[in-house]
BARO-770178 format. One record per residue (C-alpha): residue number from 1; x, y, z. Coordinates in pm, 1 decimal. Layout:
N
NUM/X/Y/Z
...
//
This chain:
443
1/-367.4/-480.9/-2829.2
2/-287.9/-828.3/-2701.2
3/-463.5/-972.8/-2398.7
4/-299.2/-1098.3/-2083.4
5/-310.1/-1470.9/-2015.0
6/-414.2/-1627.1/-1685.1
7/-160.1/-1906.0/-1722.3
8/109.4/-1640.0/-1678.8
9/-75.2/-1398.1/-1452.2
10/-112.9/-1668.1/-1186.8
11/258.6/-1755.1/-1187.2
12/346.3/-1928.6/-859.4
13/724.1/-1930.9/-899.1
14/896.4/-1723.8/-627.1
15/1102.2/-1419.2/-720.9
16/1468.0/-1522.0/-768.9
17/1396.2/-1880.3/-657.0
18/1323.4/-2087.3/-969.2
19/1462.6/-2392.0/-786.6
20/1205.1/-2388.1/-505.9
21/974.3/-2683.9/-551.4
22/601.6/-2640.9/-500.1
23/449.5/-2831.9/-209.9
24/133.4/-3032.1/-284.2
25/23.6/-2977.1/76.4
26/94.2/-2604.5/112.5
27/20.8/-2378.9/-186.2
28/276.5/-2112.4/-274.9
29/25.0/-1831.0/-221.1
30/-30.8/-1950.4/135.7
31/344.7/-1940.1/190.7
32/338.6/-1581.8/59.6
33/64.1/-1488.3/306.4
34/254.4/-1649.0/593.1
35/579.4/-1470.4/509.4
36/399.4/-1138.4/502.5
37/203.9/-1206.0/822.0
38/510.8/-1302.7/1024.4
39/729.6/-1017.8/899.1
40/836.5/-726.6/1119.4
41/705.5/-458.6/877.2
42/360.8/-619.8/888.0
43/369.5/-634.4/1268.0
44/456.4/-264.9/1287.1
45/130.1/-177.9/1112.4
46/-38.7/-232.6/1450.1
47/92.4/108.7/1556.6
48/51.1/299.9/1233.9
49/-230.4/539.6/1154.7
50/-524.2/436.8/939.6
51/-720.7/763.3/967.9
52/-701.6/876.9/1330.1
53/-341.7/924.7/1457.4
54/-239.7/815.4/1808.4
55/-593.3/722.9/1915.0
56/-636.8/537.2/2245.6
57/-981.2/397.3/2160.8
58/-951.8/18.5/2121.3
59/-1215.2/-1.5/1846.9
60/-1053.8/246.6/1607.9
61/-881.6/93.8/1306.3
62/-506.9/97.8/1270.3
63/-317.1/-20.1/962.2
64/-277.2/-379.3/1076.9
65/-648.6/-435.9/1140.5
66/-730.0/-256.8/816.6
67/-487.9/-485.5/629.0
68/-637.2/-800.5/781.6
69/-991.4/-687.6/700.4
70/-891.2/-586.5/347.8
71/-735.5/-930.2/300.5
72/-1059.6/-1092.5/413.8
73/-1265.3/-893.3/163.9
74/-999.7/-952.3/-102.6
75/-1016.9/-1327.2/-52.4
76/-1397.2/-1312.0/-90.8
77/-1359.4/-1108.2/-409.1
78/-1103.5/-1355.8/-537.9
79/-1332.1/-1649.1/-465.9
80/-1624.8/-1477.9/-636.7
81/-1427.3/-1373.3/-944.9
82/-1232.2/-1699.0/-951.0
83/-1556.4/-1898.7/-952.7
84/-1685.5/-1690.3/-1244.0
85/-1357.8/-1737.1/-1435.0
86/-1378.1/-2113.4/-1386.1
87/-1743.8/-2128.3/-1489.9
88/-1666.8/-1924.9/-1802.6
89/-1375.4/-2154.6/-1887.0
90/-1123.8/-1872.5/-1867.1
91/-908.6/-2052.5/-1609.0
92/-861.2/-2421.9/-1537.7
93/-1046.9/-2598.2/-1259.5
94/-873.2/-2527.6/-931.1
95/-777.1/-2179.0/-1045.9
96/-1035.6/-2020.0/-817.1
97/-822.4/-2101.7/-512.3
98/-513.2/-1950.5/-677.2
99/-694.9/-1627.7/-764.8
100/-829.9/-1594.0/-410.2
101/-494.2/-1685.6/-256.2
102/-292.1/-1434.2/-457.2
103/-539.9/-1152.8/-389.1
104/-545.0/-1240.9/-18.3
105/-163.9/-1229.0/6.4
106/-135.4/-904.5/-189.7
107/-405.4/-744.5/27.0
108/-218.2/-838.8/342.9
109/84.4/-650.8/208.8
110/-90.7/-358.6/42.0
111/-6.8/-104.1/316.4
112/320.9/-254.5/435.8
113/520.6/42.2/305.2
114/312.0/314.8/466.1
115/505.0/555.9/689.8
116/391.4/679.4/1032.8
117/90.1/914.2/1040.9
118/-66.8/771.2/725.2
119/-89.3/975.0/405.7
120/10.9/1290.5/592.2
121/334.4/1106.4/678.7
122/394.3/1040.2/308.5
123/340.2/1407.8/235.3
124/573.1/1509.6/520.4
125/857.2/1289.3/393.6
126/808.9/1417.8/39.9
127/802.9/1782.7/151.5
128/1125.7/1740.4/350.8
129/1310.0/1592.5/54.0
130/1167.8/1859.5/-178.8
131/1304.9/2135.1/46.3
132/1648.4/1970.5/49.1
133/1660.0/1919.8/-326.8
134/1551.2/2281.2/-376.9
135/1858.1/2390.2/-179.1
136/2074.8/2157.0/-386.7
137/2346.7/2114.7/-127.4
138/2565.6/1815.7/-37.2
139/2392.4/1485.0/-102.5
140/2107.1/1670.2/-273.0
141/2309.0/1852.5/-538.9
142/2246.4/1609.5/-827.2
143/1872.3/1573.2/-883.8
144/1902.6/1342.9/-1183.2
145/2148.4/1097.6/-1029.1
146/1939.7/1079.2/-710.0
147/1605.7/1043.3/-891.8
148/1474.7/1333.2/-685.5
149/1118.2/1291.8/-814.2
150/1068.7/963.0/-627.4
151/1169.1/1122.6/-297.1
152/978.0/1448.0/-345.7
153/655.0/1253.6/-402.3
154/736.0/976.0/-155.6
155/502.8/684.3/-221.6
156/409.8/411.6/26.7
157/323.9/170.0/-254.2
158/678.3/190.4/-390.0
159/821.9/157.5/-39.6
160/607.6/-152.9/6.7
161/747.7/-313.5/-308.6
162/1097.9/-226.9/-185.1
163/1028.0/-397.2/147.9
164/885.8/-709.6/-15.0
165/1157.9/-750.8/-276.5
166/1471.3/-613.7/-111.2
167/1471.6/-499.3/251.3
168/1293.8/-778.3/436.4
169/1531.5/-1070.5/495.2
170/1808.7/-852.8/342.4
171/1870.9/-1065.1/33.5
172/1802.2/-1049.6/-341.3
173/1428.8/-1087.4/-379.3
174/1356.2/-999.7/-16.1
175/1069.3/-1221.0/98.9
176/1082.6/-1399.6/-237.6
177/709.6/-1397.6/-287.9
178/557.4/-1547.2/-600.0
179/549.2/-1346.0/-919.2
180/168.8/-1370.0/-909.0
181/141.6/-1213.9/-563.7
182/388.3/-937.5/-652.6
183/201.2/-867.2/-976.1
184/-121.6/-833.3/-779.7
185/56.2/-605.2/-532.1
186/208.2/-353.6/-777.7
187/-67.7/-97.6/-795.9
188/121.2/122.3/-1042.6
189/386.6/-67.4/-1245.0
190/594.3/236.8/-1334.2
191/879.4/437.5/-1182.8
192/848.3/805.5/-1090.9
193/1067.0/931.2/-1374.4
194/881.7/735.3/-1640.5
195/544.7/826.9/-1487.4
196/610.9/1195.2/-1559.8
197/625.3/1123.7/-1932.6
198/296.4/938.4/-1978.8
199/-66.1/1050.9/-1985.4
200/-256.2/1032.8/-1655.0
201/-528.6/809.2/-1795.5
202/-293.7/546.6/-1936.9
203/-356.8/219.7/-1760.4
204/-493.6/391.6/-1450.9
205/-143.7/501.1/-1344.9
206/-239.3/789.2/-1117.7
207/95.0/761.8/-934.4
208/421.0/572.2/-958.2
209/455.0/243.3/-771.9
210/819.3/136.2/-790.5
211/1147.6/308.2/-708.1
212/1432.5/304.4/-957.7
213/1624.7/87.5/-711.3
214/1371.8/-194.5/-768.0
215/1332.9/-152.0/-1143.9
216/1493.1/-492.4/-1211.9
217/1242.0/-665.3/-984.4
218/954.6/-485.2/-1159.1
219/1085.1/-596.3/-1498.7
220/1112.6/-956.5/-1377.0
221/759.1/-963.4/-1237.2
222/618.9/-799.2/-1551.3
223/793.1/-1050.2/-1776.4
224/696.4/-1355.9/-1573.8
225/330.1/-1259.3/-1536.7
226/297.4/-1136.8/-1894.7
227/191.5/-780.4/-1821.4
228/129.2/-573.2/-2132.0
229/398.9/-314.7/-2201.2
230/260.9/38.0/-2194.4
231/455.8/147.4/-2501.0
232/727.0/36.9/-2741.7
233/1002.8/120.6/-2494.4
234/861.4/-125.6/-2236.1
235/946.7/110.8/-1951.2
236/603.9/77.3/-1789.2
237/326.6/-178.3/-1792.4
238/-50.5/-213.0/-1782.1
239/-182.8/-325.2/-1447.3
240/-223.9/-688.6/-1344.2
241/-599.2/-774.2/-1341.1
242/-583.4/-889.8/-978.0
243/-461.0/-542.6/-875.9
244/-816.9/-429.1/-940.2
245/-948.4/-677.4/-683.2
246/-687.5/-570.6/-425.9
247/-775.2/-207.0/-489.9
248/-1148.4/-281.0/-465.6
249/-1105.6/-460.0/-132.2
250/-912.8/-158.7/-1.2
251/-1172.5/86.7/-133.6
252/-1457.8/-110.3/22.6
253/-1290.5/-138.2/361.3
254/-1161.3/211.0/409.4
255/-1476.8/380.0/283.1
256/-1721.1/175.7/488.0
257/-1506.3/132.5/798.3
258/-1396.4/496.7/805.6
259/-1765.6/576.5/849.4
260/-1796.3/332.3/1138.0
261/-1481.2/476.2/1300.4
262/-1612.6/829.1/1260.3
263/-1933.6/724.6/1435.9
264/-1731.7/559.8/1714.0
265/-1517.5/871.0/1769.8
266/-1816.9/1103.3/1755.8
267/-1697.3/1288.4/1446.6
268/-2017.9/1179.0/1272.5
269/-2359.7/1102.8/1418.4
270/-2589.8/807.8/1356.3
271/-2798.4/1024.8/1125.8
272/-2491.3/1091.2/911.2
273/-2366.8/733.4/886.2
274/-2670.8/504.8/885.3
275/-2837.4/645.9/569.4
276/-2518.4/605.6/365.5
277/-2461.2/248.7/478.1
278/-2830.7/169.5/429.6
279/-2806.4/274.6/63.2
280/-2534.5/16.2/2.9
281/-2682.1/-253.7/227.1
282/-3028.3/-214.3/76.0
283/-3222.2/-189.8/403.0
284/-3268.7/23.5/712.7
285/-3237.7/-121.7/1065.1
286/-3559.5/-186.7/1251.8
287/-3628.6/-28.0/1588.3
288/-3808.1/-325.2/1744.3
289/-3501.2/-534.5/1836.4
290/-3361.9/-312.1/2108.0
291/-3023.5/-283.8/1936.7
292/-2796.2/2.6/2037.0
293/-2699.4/254.0/1769.4
294/-2351.8/102.4/1755.4
295/-2499.3/-243.9/1696.1
296/-2718.7/-110.6/1416.6
297/-2416.0/48.6/1250.4
298/-2225.2/-280.4/1284.6
299/-2501.7/-474.0/1109.2
300/-2522.0/-216.9/831.0
301/-2143.5/-224.7/791.5
302/-2135.7/-605.0/756.9
303/-2413.3/-618.9/497.5
304/-2275.4/-317.1/309.1
305/-1936.2/-487.5/271.3
306/-2105.6/-799.5/131.7
307/-2315.0/-601.1/-115.1
308/-2012.3/-395.7/-218.6
309/-1790.3/-692.4/-301.3
310/-2075.0/-850.4/-497.3
311/-2106.7/-529.2/-700.0
312/-1730.9/-513.2/-761.9
313/-1722.7/-877.6/-869.2
314/-1998.1/-803.5/-1119.4
315/-1806.7/-498.2/-1242.4
316/-1500.1/-715.9/-1305.6
317/-1706.6/-950.9/-1524.0
318/-1873.5/-662.3/-1706.6
319/-1538.9/-500.4/-1790.2
320/-1347.3/-823.1/-1844.0
321/-1228.6/-762.9/-2200.3
322/-1097.8/-413.7/-2120.2
323/-928.2/-541.2/-1804.6
324/-747.7/-825.1/-1983.5
325/-640.6/-588.3/-2260.2
326/-501.1/-337.6/-2011.4
327/-752.1/-75.4/-2122.3
328/-952.5/-48.6/-1800.4
329/-820.9/265.7/-1630.0
330/-1073.0/309.2/-1349.8
331/-1155.2/140.4/-1020.5
332/-1407.1/-140.3/-982.8
333/-1592.5/48.7/-710.0
334/-1640.5/342.2/-949.1
335/-1754.2/109.7/-1228.5
336/-1996.1/-83.4/-1007.6
337/-2365.4/-43.6/-933.7
338/-2263.7/105.3/-596.9
339/-2054.1/385.2/-750.6
340/-2293.7/666.0/-656.8
341/-2315.0/552.7/-295.1
342/-1938.6/528.2/-257.1
343/-1900.0/874.0/-410.3
344/-2136.4/1007.1/-142.2
345/-1927.1/843.1/132.4
346/-1606.9/989.5/-11.8
347/-1762.4/1334.6/-27.2
348/-1871.9/1319.7/336.9
349/-1531.5/1186.3/444.9
350/-1352.5/1474.3/272.9
351/-1584.5/1728.1/431.8
352/-1615.2/1591.2/784.6
353/-1373.4/1305.9/866.6
354/-1042.3/1405.7/712.6
355/-1081.1/1763.1/836.7
356/-1178.7/1688.5/1197.5
357/-993.5/1916.7/1445.0
358/-815.4/1637.1/1633.0
359/-699.6/1468.0/1313.0
360/-575.5/1794.6/1165.3
361/-386.3/1891.3/1481.0
362/-213.6/1553.3/1497.9
363/-125.7/1564.4/1128.6
364/49.7/1896.4/1187.5
365/230.9/1743.4/1484.1
366/321.7/1434.6/1278.2
367/461.1/1647.3/998.2
368/683.8/1835.9/1237.9
369/798.7/1514.2/1405.3
370/893.5/1357.4/1071.5
371/1089.1/1666.6/969.8
372/1263.3/1679.7/1306.2
373/1367.2/1315.4/1276.8
374/1497.0/1356.2/922.0
375/1688.9/1669.2/1021.8
376/1829.2/1486.6/1323.1
377/1957.3/1176.9/1145.6
378/2080.4/1338.6/822.1
379/2424.9/1396.6/983.4
380/2470.3/1018.1/999.4
381/2430.3/992.8/621.5
382/2653.5/1294.5/564.2
383/2922.3/1142.9/786.1
384/2889.7/813.7/598.8
385/2950.5/995.7/269.0
386/3257.0/1165.7/419.4
387/3384.5/821.9/526.3
388/3365.2/693.0/168.6
389/3043.8/500.9/236.2
390/3222.8/278.3/486.0
391/3009.1/238.2/799.4
392/3318.3/135.2/996.6
393/3455.6/481.8/929.0
394/3186.7/654.0/1134.7
395/3296.2/795.3/1466.4
396/3191.1/1050.0/1725.8
397/2829.5/1158.8/1745.8
398/2721.2/1014.6/1406.1
399/2845.2/673.1/1519.4
400/2667.4/706.7/1854.0
401/2345.8/812.0/1683.1
402/2360.9/529.9/1429.9
403/2409.7/275.2/1705.0
404/2149.2/424.5/1938.5
405/1881.2/433.4/1669.6
406/1979.4/116.4/1486.1
407/1992.2/287.8/1146.7
408/2058.9/24.0/878.4
409/2334.3/147.8/647.3
410/2398.6/-175.3/461.4
411/2223.8/-50.4/146.7
412/2387.7/295.9/152.0
413/2666.2/294.5/-108.8
414/2619.7/629.0/-285.3
415/2400.6/940.4/-249.2
416/2096.0/776.1/-411.1
417/2098.8/457.0/-203.6
418/2189.8/654.8/108.9
419/1882.2/874.0/71.8
420/1675.3/559.5/43.1
421/1834.8/429.9/364.4
422/1719.3/752.5/527.0
423/1366.0/711.5/392.3
424/1366.0/339.9/485.4
425/1440.6/424.1/846.4
426/1180.5/696.5/888.8
427/902.2/531.9/688.0
428/945.5/211.2/887.4
429/863.5/383.0/1215.5
430/537.3/340.7/1400.5
431/354.9/653.5/1513.4
432/460.0/617.3/1877.0
433/818.5/525.4/1795.5
434/842.3/840.7/1583.5
435/729.8/1045.4/1884.9
436/995.0/875.3/2098.3
437/1280.9/925.8/1851.7
438/1186.3/1287.6/1787.5
439/1204.6/1353.0/2161.7
440/1541.5/1173.9/2191.9
441/1721.5/1361.9/1915.7
442/1581.1/1704.0/2002.1
443/1689.7/1710.9/2368.0
//
């Protein structure tokens, strides 16, 4: 199997803008990061769940803070790996900054497509669509034409790619980020329908990462960055090497910081959290400084993050040939010297954090809110279909509802695109806005 080439992987040409000239004073990857940072979808992450829904505690992570912290760790990983690549002569001098910049930008955007209420929100959206497709009525009667599988397993990664390349700025190419940043962003370069036909282990494609509606953009990014085709049909691709650094930064942050949040909320005690962080950090806090327990946890967290990104950087170098050949199907955290310690954190999180009573109760509430909203706004889409997909043809209550809620129907031209407009609207909500809209439409 051929190997990917860094000269193509680090492509700094923007999507659909071959005429945009590079600035010698402002690198293209910095422009990518700025466009993401100043976008409305990124801003909305400030009121979207990381782990604990609708928490009033100021020190609990939400998606925006998580994204910023992940980007910080990602930049450090990029600098570390980029330095190694330069020293080994695998990239030209100056390439370190490009590697770090692309990973930083992709990390900023990595959760931009997440719906309200976190992963339980994804599951709620998917369950609602699955129920509708099971009935097979109206807009949901043709599973194949509507690519039902991508709605029934609604995926925030695919929604994120849709936002970046289509919805934001409402133009071809969306934000028009560089091919390199988009390649580093696409965690799973495959659509839902194609994903069903390939083996789970192939290329680490545990899920799908792109909707059929953005297939052309995926093909463009894959071609420009030189991703390796997964098979002779070239309908899916091996992952971009920098995806592994983005994924590692995310894994490091959510594992370690979920522990700190659980200590802050009282779901876990100091005796639960400190030993796990100490294993990664390589030391135990001393008792002679007069630090509070929270301060000790903070120190352990900081050192643990540093040790973890060092271990993941080393894992990238150790698995370099497999990564460049598209044969590395795992995660850097799992391939690193810290793998056992991260597995212990994940086990504790599954047993104690993700099943905490308050979190579970709010997930149930969030699921019901999402379903109520989708039920409440479906009549707008049905009325649009009856009006021949002409928004000007809406009248009565559907027109009132569309105006009151600001539902964007510009991309709704047939049943498939209309269902995406429905998912776009709901997945773009913040947690609190979802509560508000659910109350409005159920009165």
